C-alpha positions as CSV (number, residue, x, y, z in Angstrom):
1,M,-9.0,-12.3,-6.0
2,L,-11.8,-9.9,-5.2
3,T,-15.1,-11.6,-4.4
4,Q,-18.6,-10.1,-4.2
5,S,-18.3,-10.4,-0.5
6,N,-15.0,-8.6,-0.4
7,L,-16.4,-5.8,-2.6
8,W,-19.4,-5.5,-0.3
9,L,-17.2,-5.2,2.7
10,A,-15.1,-2.6,1.0
11,A,-18.2,-0.6,0.0
12,Q,-19.6,-0.8,3.5
13,E,-16.3,0.4,5.1
14,L,-15.9,3.2,2.6
15,A,-19.5,4.4,3.1
16,N,-19.2,4.2,6.9
17,I,-16.1,6.3,6.8
18,Q,-17.7,8.9,4.6
19,M,-20.7,9.1,6.8
20,R,-18.7,9.4,10.0
21,Y,-16.9,12.4,8.6
22,A,-20.2,13.9,7.4
23,D,-21.7,13.5,10.8
24,T,-18.9,15.6,12.3
25,G,-19.3,18.3,9.6
26,R,-16.0,17.3,7.9
27,T,-15.2,16.1,4.4
28,L,-12.7,13.5,3.4
29,N,-10.4,16.1,1.8
30,E,-10.4,18.0,5.1
31,A,-9.5,14.8,7.0
32,A,-6.7,14.2,4.4
33,L,-4.9,17.4,5.6
34,G,-4.0,15.6,8.8
35,G,-5.0,18.5,11.0
36,A,-3.3,21.3,9.0
37,R,-5.2,24.5,9.1
38,D,-4.2,25.8,5.7
39,F,-4.2,24.0,2.4
40,M,-1.2,25.2,0.4
41,E,-0.5,24.4,-3.2
42,W,2.1,21.6,-3.8
43,Q,2.5,20.9,0.0
44,H,2.2,17.2,1.0
45,Y,-0.4,16.3,3.5
46,P,0.1,15.0,6.1
47,N,3.7,16.4,6.5
48,N,6.3,13.8,5.4
49,D,3.4,11.7,3.9
50,L,1.5,8.9,5.6
51,A,3.6,5.7,5.5
52,D,3.4,2.1,6.8
53,E,7.1,1.2,7.1
54,Q,6.4,-2.5,7.5
55,S,4.4,-2.9,4.3
56,G,6.1,-0.1,2.3
57,Y,2.8,1.5,1.3
58,E,2.3,5.3,1.6
59,F,0.3,8.1,0.3
60,Y,0.0,11.9,0.4
61,Y,-2.7,14.4,-0.5
62,H,-1.9,17.6,-2.4
63,A,-3.1,20.1,-5.0
64,H,-1.4,21.8,-7.9
65,S,-1.7,25.4,-8.8
66,A,-5.3,26.5,-9.7
67,D,-4.5,26.8,-13.4
68,E,-3.3,23.2,-13.5
69,M,-6.3,21.7,-11.6
70,P,-9.7,20.7,-13.1
71,R,-12.2,23.3,-11.8
72,E,-14.3,20.9,-9.8
73,E,-11.4,19.2,-8.1
74,H,-10.0,20.0,-4.7
75,G,-6.8,17.9,-4.7
76,H,-5.7,14.3,-5.1
77,F,-3.9,11.4,-3.4
78,H,-0.8,9.8,-4.8
79,V,-0.5,6.2,-3.7
80,I,3.0,4.8,-3.5
81,K,4.8,1.5,-2.8
82,R,8.4,1.7,-1.5
83,E,10.9,-1.0,-2.4
84,S,14.4,-0.8,-0.8
85,N,15.9,2.5,-2.0
86,T,13.2,3.3,-4.6
87,F,9.5,3.7,-4.9
88,H,6.7,3.1,-7.5
89,H,3.7,5.3,-8.0
90,L,0.6,3.1,-8.2
91,I,-2.5,5.4,-8.7
92,A,-3.7,8.9,-8.1
93,I,-7.2,9.6,-6.7
94,A,-8.8,13.0,-7.2
95,L,-11.4,14.4,-4.9
96,N,-13.9,17.2,-5.5
97,Q,-14.8,20.0,-3.2
98,R,-17.2,17.8,-1.3
99,G,-14.6,15.2,-0.6
100,L,-15.9,12.6,-3.1
101,P,-13.6,10.8,-5.5
102,V,-14.2,11.9,-9.1
103,R,-11.2,10.7,-11.1
104,L,-8.4,8.2,-11.2
105,F,-5.2,8.7,-13.1
106,T,-1.7,7.5,-13.7
107,T,1.3,9.8,-14.1
108,N,4.6,9.8,-16.0
109,Q,7.8,8.9,-14.2
110,W,9.1,12.4,-13.8
111,V,6.0,13.7,-12.0
112,T,6.8,11.9,-8.7
113,G,10.4,11.0,-9.3
114,E,9.5,7.3,-9.1
115,E,11.2,4.3,-10.7
116,M,8.3,3.2,-12.8
117,A,7.2,-0.4,-12.2
118,E,5.9,-2.5,-15.1
119,S,2.1,-3.0,-15.0
120,K,2.1,-6.5,-13.6
121,L,4.1,-5.4,-10.6
122,A,2.0,-2.3,-10.0
123,I,-1.2,-4.2,-10.3
124,K,0.0,-6.9,-7.9
125,S,1.1,-4.2,-5.4
126,L,-2.4,-2.7,-5.5
127,E,-4.0,-6.1,-5.0
128,E,-2.0,-6.5,-1.8
129,F,-2.5,-2.9,-0.6
130,R,-2.9,-2.7,3.1
131,M,-1.7,0.0,5.5
132,V,-1.6,-0.3,9.3
133,V,-1.5,3.2,10.8
134,K,-2.8,4.8,13.9
135,G,-4.2,8.1,14.8
136,R,-6.4,10.6,13.0
137,M,-5.2,9.4,9.5
138,A,-6.2,5.7,10.1
139,P,-9.7,6.1,8.6
140,V,-8.3,7.9,5.6
141,A,-5.9,5.0,5.0
142,K,-8.8,2.5,5.3
143,W,-10.8,4.7,2.8
144,V,-8.0,4.6,0.3
145,G,-7.7,0.8,0.6
146,A,-11.4,0.3,0.2
147,L,-11.6,2.6,-2.9
148,I,-8.7,0.7,-4.5
149,Q,-10.7,-2.5,-4.1
150,L,-14.0,-1.0,-5.4
151,F,-12.4,0.4,-8.5
152,A,-9.8,-2.4,-9.1
153,V,-11.0,-3.1,-12.6
154,E,-10.7,0.6,-13.7
155,I,-7.3,1.0,-12.0
156,D,-5.9,-2.1,-13.7
157,E,-7.1,-0.8,-17.1
158,L,-5.5,2.5,-16.4
159,I,-2.1,0.9,-15.5
160,L,-2.2,-1.4,-18.5
161,G,-3.1,1.6,-20.7
162,R,-0.3,3.6,-19.1
163,D,2.3,1.0,-20.2
164,Q,0.8,0.8,-23.7
165,K,0.9,4.6,-24.1
166,I,4.6,4.7,-23.0
167,A,5.4,2.0,-25.4
168,Q,3.7,3.8,-28.3
169,L,5.4,7.1,-27.5
170,A,8.8,5.4,-27.1
171,A,8.3,3.7,-30.5
172,N,7.7,7.1,-32.0
173,R,10.5,8.9,-30.3
174,G,12.9,6.0,-30.3
175,D,13.9,6.4,-26.6
176,R,11.8,5.3,-23.6
177,E,13.8,7.4,-21.1
178,L,13.0,10.5,-23.1
179,V,9.3,9.7,-22.9
180,L,9.5,9.0,-19.1
181,N,11.1,12.4,-18.5
182,S,9.1,14.4,-21.1
183,R,7.3,17.4,-19.5
184,K,4.9,17.2,-22.4
185,H,3.4,14.0,-20.9
186,H,2.1,14.4,-17.3
187,V,-1.1,12.4,-16.9
188,L,-0.8,9.3,-19.0
189,T,-4.2,7.7,-18.5
190,E,-7.3,8.7,-16.6
191,C,-11.0,8.0,-16.1
192,K,-13.9,9.6,-14.2
193,I,-15.6,7.6,-11.4
194,D,-18.9,7.8,-9.6
195,L,-18.6,6.6,-6.0
196,M,-22.3,6.8,-5.2
197,E,-23.2,4.6,-8.1
198,R,-20.6,2.1,-7.2
199,L,-21.7,2.0,-3.6
200,S,-25.3,1.5,-4.6
201,E,-24.3,-1.3,-7.0
202,H,-22.5,-3.3,-4.3
203,L,-24.5,-2.5,-1.2
204,S,-27.8,-3.3,-3.0
205,V,-26.6,-6.9,-3.7
206,V,-27.1,-7.8,0.0
207,N,-30.2,-5.7,0.5
208,S,-32.0,-7.1,-2.6
């Protein structure tokens, strides 16, 4: 369970990571490229994704073609949990051109090729999210974990809403598998977020 203390720690860590990148003249989306010089549409960054084999968590950063991306967005993370021979997509985190998170969203099963986990399992996986990685991507992994904590309420609502939408569409079409593989349904639920407001909210608790 997230406590006010845990949220403060998450806010502090996330803010520190953002500031360290800013001090070196880099943005988080630049760091997410894992050292790549060019940012190519659909390419995963870093190459082969960033994975913690022990925990099963991984993520990658990428962008769609320009006509499929909101104008203000640079790209997005897909956060994943692997289980044996399959994986579950947990949440996507979109960044703007300045490297700040601006949107959270869930996707349909066909988008990532996952085996979609029911909401309870996905939420539990996010509550336990922790990646142990080394090297230049370690701060990015910590940033992703901290953001998941800071916006846990919104993420849980998106996942629950995702399952509700799938159920409604399946009831209308009479076949859940058709819905999960329907190209008409890409993003299932989404919400905008304001990182600066959330940081101010939690960091001011200690300073007040």
